[in-house]
N, C-alpha and C positions, 0 to 999 in steps of 0.2 A: 392473502398468500395462497398460491396454488399448492396442491398436494405434492407435485414434483419438487418444488422449491423446499417445502417443509421436509421432505424425505432427504433431500440433499444436505440441508442444514443438520439434520439428525446424524447423517453419516459423517459429516465433517467435524462435528463437535464431540461425538462419542469417544474418539481416541484420547481426548483430554482427561478422561476419567482416571487414566493411569498417573496423571500428574496431580490429581486431587480434585475435590469437588469445586473449589474456587475456580480453577482453570477451566473446568467443564462448563460451569454456569456463565463464566465470563465469555468464553468462546461462543457459546450458544446465544447469549444475549447480543453479542456484537454482530454475529451473522444474521440474526433475526431483525434487528432494529437499524442496522447501518446498511443502506442499499448499495454502497460502493462495491462490495466484494462480489455480489451476484452480478452486478452490472459489468465488472471487469471480466468475469468468467464468460458471460453471455455475449460479450462484444464481438467475439470471433477474431480479435486482433492479436491474440497471443499465439505465435506460431508453434508448431511441433518442434521438439528438441531445443527449445529456447533455454538459454541460461538466464534465470530470473533472479534478480537481486533486489530484495525488499529491505529498504533502509528505514530503520526505526520500526522494525517488524512487529514489535510487541510480542504477543503470544503466537505469531505466525499463522493467524487464521486464514489468510489468503492461501498460503501453501497447503494447509489442510483441506481447504475447499477444492483447490485444483486437483489434489490427489483423490479426493472423494469423487469428484466428477469423472475422472478417468476410470475409476473402479466401476462406476455406474455404467459407463460406456462398455467396458469389458464384459460386464455381466448382462448386457443387452437391455439395460433399464433406462437408457438415455432417451428423453423425449424426441420423437421423430421430427418435430417442428422446431427444435432448438438447434443452433449452430453446434457443430461437433467440438467437444472440449479438446484442448491441446494434449499431446502425449509426449513421452520421452523427455520430460522437463528436468533440468538441473536446478534445484531450489536452494537458494542461499539467503540468509537473513542476517542483519546486524542489529543488535539491540543493546542499549546502554544500561538497562536495569537488570541486575544480576538474577534476582528471583524470577523475573519474567522470562529472561533468556533461558534459564534452567527449565522452567515449565515447558517452554516451546520445544527444547531439545529432547526432553524426556518423552513428550508426546510424539514427536515425529521420528525420533531415533535416526536411523541411517537414511531415511527417505529425504532428509533435508539437512543442510549445514547451518547451524546458528552460531554466530560469533558474538561474544560479549565485547563490545568496544564503543568508544565515543565517536560519533560520526565526524567530529571535527578533525580527527587525525587517523581514523581507521583506514587501512589499506583496502581499496576497492578492487575486487577481481573483475576480469573482463566479463561483460554481460551483453545480452541481446535486449533485455527488458529491465529497466530499473523502475522501482515503485517507491514513491514518497507520498504516503497518505497521512495528512495532518501532522507533519513533522517539521517542516522548514520554519514555521513561525516561532519555534522554540530556540532558533539560532539567531544571532545578531545578523544585521544586514550584510556585514562583511563576510561572516561565516557562511551565510546562504550562498553568496556568490562563489566563494572558494569551493564549497561542496559541489555546486552545480558544474563548475569547471572540471572537477575531478570526475563527476558523472559523465561528462562529455568525453573525457579521455577513456574511461572504461567501456563506453559504448562504441568507440572507434569509428563512428560514422555509420549511419544506416540503422542503428539501434533505436529503441524507443524509450522515452521517459514518460511515466504516468504519474502525474502530480495532482494532488488535491489540496486546494488552498481555500481560504475564506476571503471573500471579496469585501474590502473595506468600504466600497461604495453601496453596499446593500442595506444601509440604514439600520433600523431596529433589529433586523434579522442577524446582521453582523454583531451587533452589541450583545444580543441574546446568546449567540453562539460562543462569543468570547467569554461571557460569564460562565456558561456551562463548562467550557474547556478549562477555565481557571479552577472551578470546583473539582473537576476530574483530576487535574494535576495535583491538587492538594490531597485528594483521597488516595491517589496511587503513589505519590512520592513523599507526602508530608510537607511539601514546599510549595510556595506560591511562585511559579516560574514566570519570568518575564516573557512577553510575546512581542514579535516584530512582524507585522502584517503589511501587505501591499494591496492595491487594487488589482483587478484582473488585467486591466490595461497595462499596468506597470509590470506584472509578471510576464505577460506576453512580450513586452518590449525587452525585458531583461533576458528572457530565454533566446530571443532572436539575436541579441548582441553576443550571446555566448555560443552561438553556432547551432541553434535548434530551429526547427520549423514547427511552431506551436499552433494548436487549434483547440477550441473548446469542444469537449466530447458531447455530441448531440444526443447520444443514447442515455448517458448517465445523468439525466437531469434530476436533481435532488430537491426535495421540498424542505429539507431540514436546514434551518438557519441560512447561512450564506455560502455554503460549500459549492465549489465549482471544480470539475475534473478537467484537466488539460492533458492532451496527448502531444508530445513533442518529439519529432524525429531528429536524431542527431546527424548533422552534416559533417561531423568531425570536429576536433578541438580547434578553438580559435587561438591563433598564435599572437602573443602580445608584441 
């Protein structure tokens, strides 16, 4: 890990101290060990002044990272060889766990809006970028389709969905990731949550049927388990 990345993680995790040591160490560990957040930031695909909607946002570490990156840019500390981070963002998150949502809102204050709600029936505001990281597999297949339809509506054509899912065709890496995810869900919720996965081919086909143009992210190649990042441009809601 480079010094620039470490400094950025320090800046993004430090605000969580106001929400308690657990929130701080969770955010720091997530940003350090999960490559997806740094990859999204450095992709250069999040435009300035975008309305970002993070569904199942957890502690909203992506929002904190984006804010920390912009502060580095303002202070003249952004690496010259990195793509410029987005500015003027409107940050919104939806989280179903009350304690987690509360820690996120305490940390971010007025810099982001965190809504406590169930994704199956939450009202989705209009957005330019919708993020779903490791979320959809906790919904039934019917609920996955219903949520993605609503996402297509809130993007209104031209917006982008960023989706990370596990590939069921990845063999032992998928099985190992599923086991780790089950353990994590027990530790965070006290429950063994059912999971509903698809292959990457099936996700791509579903997204296309729902009015998206999906592609596998070439930059965010992850070596951890069977995770794959998809970017899907919305062409507008599909009418039944």
